[in-house]
Structure formats: C-alpha cells, structure tokens
C-alpha positions as CSV (number, residue, x, y, z in Angstrom):
1,M,-67.9,-41.9,100.6
2,K,-70.9,-39.8,99.5
3,N,-72.9,-41.0,102.5
4,M,-70.0,-40.0,104.8
5,Y,-69.9,-36.5,103.4
6,L,-73.7,-36.3,103.7
7,R,-73.7,-37.3,107.3
8,T,-70.9,-34.8,108.0
9,A,-72.9,-32.0,106.4
10,I,-76.1,-32.9,108.3
11,I,-74.2,-33.0,111.7
12,A,-72.6,-29.6,110.9
13,F,-76.0,-28.1,110.0
14,V,-77.6,-29.3,113.2
15,L,-74.8,-28.0,115.4
16,L,-74.9,-24.6,113.7
17,A,-78.7,-24.4,113.7
18,A,-79.4,-25.7,117.3
19,P,-78.6,-22.4,119.1
20,V,-80.7,-20.4,116.6
21,L,-83.6,-22.8,117.0
22,L,-83.3,-22.7,120.8
23,L,-83.3,-18.9,120.7
24,A,-86.3,-18.7,118.5
25,E,-88.1,-21.1,120.9
26,K,-87.3,-19.0,123.9
27,K,-88.0,-15.6,122.4
28,G,-91.2,-14.1,123.8
29,T,-91.6,-16.9,126.4
30,P,-92.3,-15.6,129.9
31,Q,-89.3,-16.1,132.1
32,K,-89.6,-18.7,134.9
33,S,-87.5,-18.2,138.1
34,G,-85.7,-20.8,140.2
35,A,-86.8,-21.6,143.7
36,K,-83.9,-19.7,145.3
37,E,-84.6,-16.6,143.3
38,V,-88.4,-16.7,144.1
39,T,-87.6,-17.0,147.8
40,T,-85.3,-14.0,147.6
41,M,-87.7,-11.9,145.7
42,I,-90.8,-12.5,147.9
43,K,-89.2,-12.5,151.4
44,D,-89.8,-8.8,151.9
45,I,-93.3,-8.8,150.3
46,H,-96.0,-9.1,152.9
47,W,-99.7,-9.4,151.9
48,L,-102.0,-7.9,154.6
49,G,-105.2,-8.7,152.7
50,H,-107.2,-7.3,149.7
51,D,-104.7,-5.0,147.9
52,T,-102.7,-4.1,150.9
53,F,-99.0,-5.0,150.8
54,K,-96.1,-4.0,153.0
55,I,-92.9,-4.1,151.0
56,I,-89.6,-3.7,152.7
57,G,-86.5,-2.5,150.8
58,E,-84.6,0.7,150.9
59,K,-87.9,2.1,152.2
60,V,-91.0,0.7,153.8
61,I,-93.8,0.9,151.3
62,F,-97.5,0.2,151.9
63,T,-100.1,-0.1,149.1
64,D,-103.8,0.7,149.4
65,P,-104.0,0.3,153.2
66,F,-107.3,-1.2,154.2
67,K,-108.3,-2.9,157.5
68,V,-104.7,-2.5,158.8
69,K,-104.4,-4.7,161.9
70,R,-101.6,-2.9,163.7
71,K,-99.8,0.4,163.8
72,D,-96.7,0.8,161.7
73,T,-94.7,3.5,160.0
74,A,-94.5,3.8,156.2
75,D,-92.0,5.8,154.3
76,I,-94.3,5.7,151.3
77,I,-98.0,4.9,150.9
78,L,-99.2,4.2,147.4
79,I,-103.0,4.6,146.8
80,T,-104.5,3.7,143.5
81,H,-107.9,5.3,143.6
82,E,-110.5,6.8,146.0
83,H,-112.8,3.8,146.7
84,Y,-113.1,3.2,150.4
85,D,-111.3,-0.1,150.3
86,H,-108.2,1.5,148.8
87,C,-108.3,5.1,150.1
88,S,-109.1,4.7,153.8
89,P,-108.1,7.7,155.8
90,E,-108.4,5.8,159.1
91,D,-106.1,3.1,157.9
92,V,-103.7,5.7,156.5
93,K,-103.4,7.2,159.9
94,K,-102.3,3.9,161.4
95,I,-99.2,3.8,159.3
96,Q,-98.5,7.5,158.6
97,G,-95.5,9.1,160.3
98,P,-94.3,12.7,160.2
99,N,-92.1,11.9,157.1
100,T,-94.5,9.6,155.3
101,V,-95.0,10.4,151.6
102,I,-98.4,9.6,150.2
103,V,-98.6,9.1,146.4
104,T,-102.2,9.1,145.1
105,V,-104.7,10.6,142.6
106,S,-106.4,13.9,143.1
107,D,-109.8,12.7,144.3
108,C,-108.3,10.6,147.0
109,A,-105.8,13.3,148.1
110,K,-108.8,15.5,149.1
111,K,-109.6,13.0,151.9
112,L,-106.0,13.0,153.3
113,S,-103.5,15.3,154.9
114,G,-99.7,15.3,155.1
115,N,-97.0,15.1,152.5
116,I,-99.0,14.2,149.4
117,K,-97.9,13.8,145.8
118,I,-100.7,13.8,143.3
119,V,-100.2,11.7,140.1
120,K,-102.1,10.8,137.0
121,P,-101.5,8.0,134.4
122,G,-98.2,8.6,132.7
123,D,-96.5,10.6,135.5
124,R,-93.1,9.6,136.8
125,I,-91.9,10.8,140.1
126,T,-89.3,10.1,142.8
127,A,-90.7,9.9,146.4
128,A,-88.3,9.3,149.3
129,G,-85.7,8.2,146.8
130,I,-87.9,5.6,145.1
131,D,-88.7,5.8,141.4
132,I,-92.4,5.5,140.8
133,E,-94.4,5.5,137.6
134,A,-98.2,5.9,137.6
135,V,-99.8,3.8,134.9
136,P,-103.4,3.4,133.7
137,S,-105.9,1.3,135.7
138,Y,-109.5,0.9,134.5
139,N,-112.4,-1.3,133.6
140,T,-113.1,-2.3,130.0
141,N,-116.4,-4.2,130.4
142,K,-117.9,-2.7,133.5
143,Q,-118.3,0.8,135.0
144,F,-116.8,0.7,138.5
145,H,-113.4,2.1,137.5
146,T,-113.9,4.1,134.3
147,K,-110.8,5.3,132.3
148,D,-112.0,9.0,132.5
149,R,-111.5,8.9,136.3
150,G,-107.7,8.9,135.8
151,W,-107.1,6.2,138.4
152,V,-103.8,4.4,138.5
153,G,-101.6,1.4,139.1
154,Y,-97.9,1.8,139.9
155,I,-94.6,0.5,138.7
156,F,-91.8,1.2,141.3
157,T,-88.4,-0.1,142.0
158,V,-87.4,-1.7,145.3
159,N,-84.0,-3.4,145.8
160,G,-83.3,-3.1,142.1
161,R,-86.5,-5.0,141.2
162,R,-89.5,-3.5,139.3
163,I,-92.8,-4.2,141.0
164,Y,-96.1,-3.6,139.2
165,L,-99.2,-2.9,141.4
166,A,-102.2,-3.1,139.1
167,G,-104.9,-1.4,141.2
168,D,-108.5,-2.2,140.4
169,T,-108.3,-2.9,136.7
170,D,-109.3,-5.2,133.9
171,H,-106.9,-6.7,131.3
172,I,-106.0,-3.5,129.4
173,P,-103.9,-3.0,126.3
174,E,-101.4,-0.8,128.1
175,M,-100.1,-3.9,129.9
176,K,-98.3,-5.0,126.8
177,T,-96.1,-1.9,127.1
178,F,-94.9,-2.6,130.7
179,K,-91.3,-3.7,130.4
180,N,-88.9,-5.7,132.6
181,I,-91.4,-6.3,135.4
182,D,-90.0,-8.6,138.1
183,M,-93.2,-8.9,140.2
184,A,-96.8,-8.2,139.1
185,L,-99.5,-7.8,141.8
186,L,-102.7,-8.6,140.0
187,P,-106.4,-8.6,141.0
188,V,-108.1,-11.9,140.3
189,S,-111.6,-11.9,141.9
190,G,-113.8,-10.6,139.0
191,T,-116.9,-8.5,139.7
192,Y,-115.1,-5.2,140.0
193,V,-111.8,-6.2,138.4
194,M,-110.4,-9.0,136.2
195,T,-111.4,-12.5,136.7
196,A,-108.7,-15.1,137.4
197,E,-108.8,-16.1,133.7
198,E,-108.5,-12.5,132.5
199,A,-105.6,-12.0,135.0
200,V,-103.8,-15.0,133.4
201,Q,-104.0,-13.2,130.0
202,A,-102.8,-10.0,131.6
203,A,-99.8,-11.8,133.2
204,L,-98.9,-13.3,129.8
205,D,-98.8,-9.8,128.3
206,I,-96.7,-8.4,131.2
207,K,-94.3,-11.3,131.4
208,P,-93.2,-10.8,135.0
209,K,-90.7,-13.2,136.7
210,I,-93.3,-13.7,139.5
211,A,-97.1,-13.0,139.6
212,I,-98.9,-12.6,142.9
213,P,-102.7,-12.6,143.0
214,M,-104.6,-10.0,145.2
215,H,-108.1,-8.5,145.6
216,Y,-109.8,-11.6,146.9
217,G,-110.8,-12.9,150.3
218,S,-112.1,-9.6,151.7
219,I,-115.0,-8.0,149.8
220,V,-115.2,-10.3,146.8
221,G,-113.5,-13.5,145.7
222,D,-111.8,-16.3,147.6
223,K,-108.8,-18.6,147.5
224,N,-110.3,-20.5,144.5
225,D,-109.7,-17.4,142.4
226,A,-106.0,-17.4,143.4
227,K,-105.8,-21.1,142.6
228,R,-107.4,-20.8,139.2
229,F,-105.0,-18.0,138.4
230,A,-102.0,-20.1,139.5
231,D,-103.3,-23.1,137.6
232,G,-103.7,-21.0,134.4
233,L,-100.1,-19.9,134.5
234,K,-98.6,-23.3,135.4
235,G,-95.4,-23.9,133.4
236,K,-95.6,-20.4,132.0
237,I,-95.0,-17.8,134.8
238,E,-94.1,-18.4,138.4
239,V,-97.1,-17.7,140.6
240,V,-96.8,-17.2,144.4
241,V,-100.0,-17.2,146.4
242,L,-99.1,-15.4,149.6
243,N,-100.7,-16.1,153.0
244,E,-102.5,-13.1,154.5
245,E,-100.5,-11.7,157.5
C-alpha cells in the first residue's frame, strides 16, 4: 500500500513539475523558426552584395547602396556611415527618386542631396511612415570605425517585423539591449568588422528569429565566412545565407 501511495506521489510531482522544467529549459534560448515562417520572412529581402539590401514591404528600402547594378526607386535609403562602400553618391543617384528619404549620419549627409534626415546613435524617427531607430555601430579592437564617429546601425519595422542592420561593427555590449529582433543582418568577414565567430556571439546576444550574414564577397571575406557563421549557430538560431542578386 505504501508503495502505491509513493508511486502516486511521484507521478503527481512529475506531472506538476514538467511544465516548469520545460519553461526553465526554454527561457533565454534563441527562438528557431519553422521552414514556412523563414520562407515568408525572407521572400522580400534581396541581397545585392556587400551590405546592400533591397527590402520590400509597405515601402521599398535600400541599405548602404554600393555597386548597384540597375536603376530602381527607393522610398527610403538607410546609410550607416560615410565610408565609400556604404555612402556612395553615384549609387544613391541610381535609386533616388523625387520622394526618396535618405536616413544617414552627418558626415555622409554632406556628400548627398535631397530629402535627408540626419541621425545619431539613440535617435528614433519616422521616415515615409516607417519607424526607424539608430543604434551604435563601432569597432572594439580596431580603429576603422571608432565609437566617437557616431556611426550607426538601424532597427526598423517592415511588415510588422523588426529588422536590425548592424552596419560596420564589432560584437558590442549594446547588442544585448536590442529586443524582439526578427531578422539580424550581420557582418561576418573580419578585418574591418566582426569575424564569423564574433558574429555568432553577437547573434546569440541579439536572439533574432533569423540571422543573415553580410559584408563578404566584395571587398573582404568570402562564402566561407558565411558558412562558418551558419555552422556556428546550427541548432541555436536559424541562419539564411542569401544568394547575391
């Protein structure tokens, strides 16, 4: 009889404790997305090389246009800093229409003309109806992108999804403060930015649903950097390596 009571007590404890144990195990674990959700999230994200993306949603958004192959019209152009491979006036002209809003930092704005909104880290603005937050982007162990320059990455919302464009950055402490990121566009090539291994640690801090590598295959880095990044996050965060268009 005692054994029967003991077995009953053990079963009751397991049934009551299981949900708590499962919750504890999942807490803080980066969220992985199903195949259907991943397909839906990336179908309007087009990588044009380096840090240049064309993102289609309520508006057409281009990021850091560089070596743009064909003319287009952007509603918004996001430029992270003034280096030539990110702030390229000739490439901006290829996609700039009469109503295009350019969001950038002050030293890049001096090279451009049109409807320009100047931002610095910590600023929050609305451009063409899109909420945009400028966040810090800088090197911690090299001097190519120093913090005092006030260069930025961006967090912006498209189709209800929060997208983080890192810019040219290392793995920085501020990344732990970025909340509810659906997609993180992260540099992986090293030399001027994070290495693939450092980008893995950055992704684990940010905990996006999807991570997409960038900043390789043009000036520095190659597909091996993207592969090492994907391998490092296997089973932890969904990584999508886009083909250049």
